[in-house]
C-alpha positions in Angstrom: 101.5 8.8 -64.3 101.6 6.4 -61.3 100.7 9.3 -59.0 97.7 10.2 -61.1 96.5 6.6 -61.1 97.0 6.4 -57.4 95.0 9.6 -56.8 92.2 8.3 -59.1 92.0 5.0 -57.1 91.9 6.9 -53.8 89.2 9.2 -55.0 87.1 6.4 -56.4 87.3 4.2 -53.3 86.6 7.1 -51.0 83.6 8.2 -53.2 82.4 4.5 -53.2 82.2 4.7 -49.4 80.2 7.9 -49.5 77.9 6.6 -52.4 77.1 3.4 -50.5 76.2 5.3 -47.4 73.9 7.7 -49.2 72.5 5.0 -51.3 71.4 3.2 -48.1 69.5 6.4 -47.1 68.1 6.7 -50.6 66.8 3.2 -51.0 65.1 3.0 -47.6 63.6 6.5 -48.0 62.1 5.5 -51.3 60.8 2.3 -49.7 59.1 4.4 -47.1 57.5 6.7 -49.7 59.5 9.7 -48.9 60.3 12.5 -51.4 64.0 12.6 -52.5 65.1 15.9 -54.0 68.7 15.3 -54.6 71.5 12.7 -54.4 75.0 14.3 -54.3 78.5 12.8 -54.2 80.8 15.6 -53.1 80.1 19.2 -52.2 80.6 22.5 -53.8 79.8 23.4 -57.5 78.4 20.5 -59.5 80.7 19.2 -62.2 77.9 16.9 -63.4 74.2 16.8 -62.8 71.1 15.2 -64.2 67.5 14.9 -63.1 66.2 11.3 -63.3 62.9 10.2 -61.9 62.3 13.5 -60.1 65.7 13.3 -58.3 68.6 15.6 -59.1 71.7 13.4 -59.3 75.0 15.3 -59.2 78.7 15.1 -58.5 80.3 18.0 -56.5 83.7 19.4 -57.2 85.0 18.6 -53.6 85.0 14.8 -53.2 84.9 14.9 -49.3 81.4 13.7 -48.6 77.9 13.6 -50.0 74.2 13.9 -49.1 70.7 12.9 -49.9 68.1 15.7 -49.7 65.2 14.4 -47.7 62.9 17.3 -46.6 60.6 14.9 -44.8 63.3 13.9 -42.2 62.0 16.9 -40.3 59.4 15.6 -37.8 56.7 18.0 -38.8 57.5 17.9 -42.6 58.1 20.9 -44.7 57.8 22.2 -48.2 59.9 20.9 -51.0 62.0 22.9 -53.4 58.9 23.7 -55.5 57.0 25.0 -52.4 54.7 22.1 -52.1 53.8 21.1 -48.5 54.9 17.6 -47.8 53.1 15.4 -45.2 55.0 14.2 -42.1 56.6 10.8 -42.0 56.2 8.3 -39.1 59.1 8.3 -36.7 59.9 4.7 -37.3 60.4 5.3 -41.0 62.7 8.3 -40.3 64.7 6.1 -37.9 65.0 3.4 -40.5 66.2 5.9 -43.1 68.9 7.2 -40.6 70.1 3.7 -39.8 70.3 2.7 -43.4 73.5 4.6 -44.2 75.4 2.8 -41.5 73.9 -0.5 -42.5 75.0 0.0 -46.1 78.6 0.8 -45.0 78.7 -2.2 -42.8 77.5 -4.5 -45.6 80.1 -3.0 -48.0 82.8 -3.5 -45.3 81.8 -7.2 -45.0 81.9 -7.6 -48.7 85.4 -6.0 -48.9 86.6 -8.2 -46.0 85.4 -11.3 -48.0 87.2 -10.2 -51.2 90.4 -9.5 -49.2 90.3 -12.8 -47.4 89.9 -14.9 -50.5 92.0 -12.7 -52.7 95.1 -12.4 -50.5 95.4 -15.4 -48.2 95.9 -18.2 -50.7 98.3 -16.4 -52.9 100.5 -14.9 -50.2 100.4 -17.8 -47.8 99.1 -15.6 -45.1 97.1 -18.4 -43.4 99.9 -21.1 -43.5 100.6 -22.7 -40.0 104.0 -21.2 -39.7 105.2 -19.4 -36.5 106.3 -15.8 -37.1 107.1 -14.7 -33.6 107.4 -16.3 -30.1 107.7 -14.3 -26.9 110.5 -15.7 -24.7 108.4 -15.4 -21.5 105.5 -17.3 -23.0 104.0 -20.9 -22.8 104.8 -21.3 -26.5 108.5 -20.6 -25.9 108.6 -22.9 -22.9 107.1 -25.7 -25.0 109.9 -25.3 -27.5 108.2 -23.5 -30.3 110.5 -21.2 -32.3 110.3 -18.8 -35.2 109.9 -20.5 -38.6 108.4 -23.7 -37.1 105.7 -25.2 -39.3 102.9 -26.9 -37.3 102.1 -30.2 -39.1 99.7 -31.9 -36.6 97.8 -31.1 -33.4 96.6 -34.0 -31.2 97.0 -36.3 -34.2 94.9 -34.2 -36.7 96.6 -32.6 -39.7 97.0 -28.8 -39.7 96.8 -26.9 -42.9 96.1 -23.3 -42.0 96.7 -21.0 -39.1 92.9 -21.0 -38.5 93.3 -24.8 -37.7 95.8 -23.9 -35.0 93.6 -21.3 -33.4 90.5 -23.7 -33.5 92.5 -26.5 -31.9 93.8 -24.2 -29.2 90.3 -22.9 -28.5 89.0 -26.5 -28.0 91.9 -28.1 -26.0 93.6 -27.6 -22.6 96.8 -29.0 -24.0 98.2 -29.2 -27.5 100.3 -32.1 -28.6 102.1 -30.8 -31.8 104.2 -32.3 -34.5 106.4 -29.5 -35.8 108.8 -29.2 -38.7 111.8 -27.0 -38.0 113.3 -24.7 -40.8 116.2 -27.2 -41.2 113.7 -30.0 -41.9 113.8 -31.9 -38.7 110.4 -33.0 -37.1 109.9 -32.8 -33.4 107.0 -33.5 -31.0 106.0 -30.7 -28.6 103.4 -30.2 -25.9 102.0 -26.9 -24.7 99.2 -25.8 -22.4 96.6 -23.3 -23.6 95.2 -20.5 -21.6 91.9 -18.5 -21.5 91.8 -14.9 -22.7 89.8 -12.1 -21.0 87.0 -13.1 -23.4 87.0 -16.7 -22.2 88.5 -18.1 -25.4 91.4 -20.5 -25.0 94.6 -19.8 -27.0 98.3 -20.7 -27.1 99.9 -17.7 -25.4 102.9 -15.8 -26.8 102.8 -17.0 -30.4 102.0 -15.2 -33.6 101.7 -16.4 -37.2 104.1 -15.7 -39.9 103.4 -12.6 -42.0 105.0 -11.3 -45.2 107.5 -8.4 -44.6 106.0 -6.3 -47.3 107.7 -2.9 -48.1 105.3 0.0 -48.6 107.9 2.8 -48.6 111.3 3.9 -47.5 112.6 6.9 -45.5 114.5 9.4 -47.6 118.3 9.2 -47.2 118.1 6.1 -44.9 119.9 2.8 -45.5 116.9 1.1 -47.1 116.6 3.7 -49.8 120.4 3.7 -50.4 120.3 -0.1 -50.7 117.7 0.1 -53.4 114.6 -1.2 -51.6 111.4 -0.4 -53.3 107.7 -0.4 -52.6 106.1 -3.9 -53.0 109.4 -5.7 -52.3 109.1 -8.6 -49.8 112.0 -9.1 -47.4 112.9 -12.7 -47.2 116.3 -12.8 -45.3 118.5 -10.5 -43.3 122.2 -11.5 -42.8 121.4 -15.0 -43.7 118.5 -15.3 -41.2 115.1 -16.1 -42.8 112.4 -13.4 -42.0 109.0 -14.7 -41.0 107.4 -11.6 -39.6 107.8 -7.8 -39.1 108.5 -8.1 -35.4 111.2 -10.7 -36.1 112.8 -8.4 -38.7 112.8 -5.4 -36.5 114.4 -7.4 -33.7 117.0 -8.9 -36.1 117.9 -5.5 -37.4 119.1 -4.4 -33.9 121.9 -7.0 -34.0 123.6 -5.6 -37.1 124.4 -2.0 -36.3 126.9 -0.3 -38.6 127.6 -3.6 -40.5 127.0 -4.2 -44.2 124.8 -7.4 -44.4 123.0 -9.1 -47.2 119.3 -8.5 -47.6 117.4 -11.0 -49.7 114.1 -9.8 -51.2 111.5 -10.9 -53.6 110.6 -8.4 -56.4 108.1 -9.1 -59.1 108.6 -12.9 -58.6 112.4 -12.7 -58.7 114.8 -13.3 -55.8 117.4 -10.4 -55.4 120.2 -9.9 -53.0 120.9 -6.3 -51.8 123.4 -5.0 -49.2 122.2 -2.8 -46.4 123.9 -1.2 -43.4 121.5 -0.7 -40.4 122.3 2.5 -38.5 121.4 4.1 -35.2 118.6 6.6 -35.3 118.8 9.4 -32.6 115.2 10.3 -33.3 113.8 6.8 -32.6 116.6 5.6 -30.3 117.1 2.4 -32.1 118.9 0.7 -34.9 116.9 0.8 -38.2 117.2 0.8 -41.9 114.4 3.2 -42.6 111.7 1.1 -44.2 107.9 1.3 -43.9 106.4 -2.2 -43.6 102.8 -3.2 -44.1 101.0 -3.8 -40.8 97.5 -4.4 -42.2 96.4 -8.0 -41.7 94.9 -9.4 -44.8 94.3 -12.9 -43.6 91.4 -12.5 -41.1 88.1 -14.2 -41.8 85.4 -11.6 -43.0 83.4 -11.3 -39.8 86.5 -11.3 -37.6 87.9 -8.6 -39.8 84.8 -6.4 -39.4 85.1 -6.9 -35.7 88.8 -5.9 -35.8 88.0 -2.8 -37.8 85.2 -1.8 -35.3 87.1 -2.7 -32.0 89.5 0.3 -32.0 86.7 2.8 -32.7 84.7 1.6 -29.7 87.8 1.6 -27.6 88.6 5.2 -28.4 85.0 6.3 -27.8 85.2 4.5 -24.4 88.4 6.3 -23.6 86.7 9.7 -24.0 84.6 8.8 -21.0 87.7 8.2 -18.8 89.6 11.2 -17.5 93.0 9.5 -17.6 92.6 8.5 -21.2 90.7 11.4 -22.7 93.7 13.3 -23.8 95.4 10.4 -25.4 92.2 9.5 -27.2 91.9 13.1 -28.6 95.5 12.9 -29.8 95.0 9.5 -31.6 92.2 10.8 -33.9 93.1 11.5 -37.5 91.3 13.7 -40.0 90.9 13.8 -43.7 94.6 14.4 -44.4 95.5 11.4 -42.2 92.9 9.2 -44.1 94.3 10.5 -47.4 97.9 9.5 -46.3 96.7 6.0 -45.4 94.9 5.6 -48.7 97.8 7.0 -50.7 100.3 4.7 -49.0 98.0 1.6 -49.4 96.9 2.4 -53.0 100.5 2.8 -54.2 101.3 -0.7 -52.8 98.5 -2.9 -53.8 94.7 -2.8 -54.6 94.1 -5.2 -51.7 95.6 -2.9 -49.2 93.6 0.0 -50.6 90.5 -2.2 -50.2 91.5 -2.9 -46.6 91.7 0.8 -45.8 88.3 1.3 -47.5 86.8 -1.4 -45.2 88.2 0.3 -42.2 86.8 3.6 -43.4 83.3 2.2 -43.9 83.2 0.7 -40.4 84.5 4.1 -38.9 81.8 6.0 -40.9 79.1 3.6 -39.8 79.9 3.8 -36.1 80.6 7.5 -35.9 77.5 8.4 -37.9 75.3 6.6 -35.3 76.6 8.7 -32.4 73.6 10.4 -30.7 74.7 13.8 -31.9 72.4 16.3 -33.7 73.3 16.6 -37.4 74.6 13.0 -37.5 72.4 10.0 -38.4 72.4 9.0 -34.7 70.8 12.4 -33.8 67.8 11.6 -36.2 67.5 8.3 -34.5 67.3 9.9 -31.1 64.6 12.4 -32.2 62.6 9.6 -33.7 62.8 7.5 -30.5 61.8 10.6 -28.5 58.8 11.1 -30.7 57.8 7.5 -30.5 58.0 7.6 -26.6 56.3 11.0 -25.9 54.0 10.8 -28.9 54.9 14.2 -30.2 58.1 15.7 -31.8 60.3 18.1 -30.0 59.7 21.8 -30.8 60.9 22.5 -34.3 62.7 25.8 -33.4 64.6 24.1 -30.7 65.7 21.2 -33.0 66.8 23.8 -35.6 68.8 25.8 -33.1 70.5 22.7 -31.7 71.3 21.5 -35.2 73.0 24.9 -36.0 75.1 24.8 -32.8 76.3 21.3 -33.4 77.0 21.9 -37.1 79.2 24.8 -36.1 80.9 22.6 -33.4 81.6 19.8 -35.9 82.9 22.2 -38.5 85.2 23.7 -35.9 86.4 20.2 -34.9 87.0 19.4 -38.5 89.1 22.5 -38.9 91.2 21.9 -35.8 91.8 18.2 -36.6 92.9 19.2 -40.1 95.3 21.9 -38.8 96.8 19.2 -36.4 97.1 16.8 -39.2 99.1 19.3 -41.3 101.4 19.9 -38.3 101.7 16.1 -37.6 102.5 15.3 -41.2 105.0 18.1 -41.4 106.7 16.9 -38.3 106.9 13.4 -39.7 108.3 14.6 -42.9 111.1 16.3 -41.0 111.8 13.1 -39.1 111.6 11.1 -42.3 109.2 8.6 -41.0 105.4 8.2 -41.0 103.5 6.1 -38.5 103.4 2.3 -38.7 106.9 2.1 -40.1 109.9 0.0 -39.1 110.9 1.9 -36.0 107.3 2.0 -34.5 106.7 0.1 -31.3 106.6 -3.5 -32.0 103.0 -4.9 -31.8 101.9 -8.4 -32.7 100.0 -8.8 -36.1 97.2 -11.1 -35.3 
């Protein structure tokens, strides 16, 4: 039953992404006076269809995409499904229609980021000014900051959230802090800030505390044997409070082959389990075999949208560099990889599923605007061309280029899907998907 509900949530959220994208095209096309023949969510045989207002609305059996049938997106116009010749539409209108899909996805992502920010942060304490990790070679460590410290004041002003810490760091060269240790003692510390590559000042080497939320366990590994479940929150390991994923991973290394108490929170109750960390020959480290959530639910909406977009631009940039091109190609995931992310998130919490949906919307918005024929960006390029030279490119040439790129994209889709199958099969054999406990430690900002 749980699997069926999870599958339904995944399909609905993925379909929402497609629907919003196509709705953007639809609304702007109608605003520009264009004829809309069909609006479809999904491909293949229609499992539902209805004609309303001259538009055929339908749902396809394969929920992997969608389309809005707009015959006037061709520069010279063409006949509709009834054989009526339709007039051409100005290039600026066609460009607006092409851009509208990405715009709608971006707006939905911003809305989701807002829901996540206000829905998660307050209840989970994600924005509290508690230190979750300090790098030993950093200015924060040299100043005396340690894991678990709660920052009470900076330069005489009260600090209530982690955002307050970041704002104060951005505005000052030196931070004079009042800090409460985990044992209750209060100390005064002073640390210099430093400028990042973007020119923003920050306190180097310090990350905020983040809940150590379990989203799955590896089959046959110590976490599963100890009774850890999805949605458990790890609070302590061997008597040491856990303030972040990075700290937990580091603490696990110190307890190889020893049975130690693991304190968790499950459905509002505090439970004590016993776990025995063990050496993994595959990952070359001590681990208990647990998948931990690395999605940051505490970022402000605009910052979250930028964080979703930044990796996409970085990977696209990498394709233009010979040294990085191969790594960039291997980092791309297809529909199976997306489904795995969705499945893992939806089985843990609705907010995590919304986070993945926001990420997907930003990915779809950016990739659809690439200047490639068949994609929305290709329509924008053709419209700009027409606006500059005052005539559309030859229709036969455009049609031929579209066919070539459609075949290339289909081939790429198939290759990525085959690689995803191999990748997932390999992970199943190693009993560990990506982003889990043994993955390289990366700060959650």
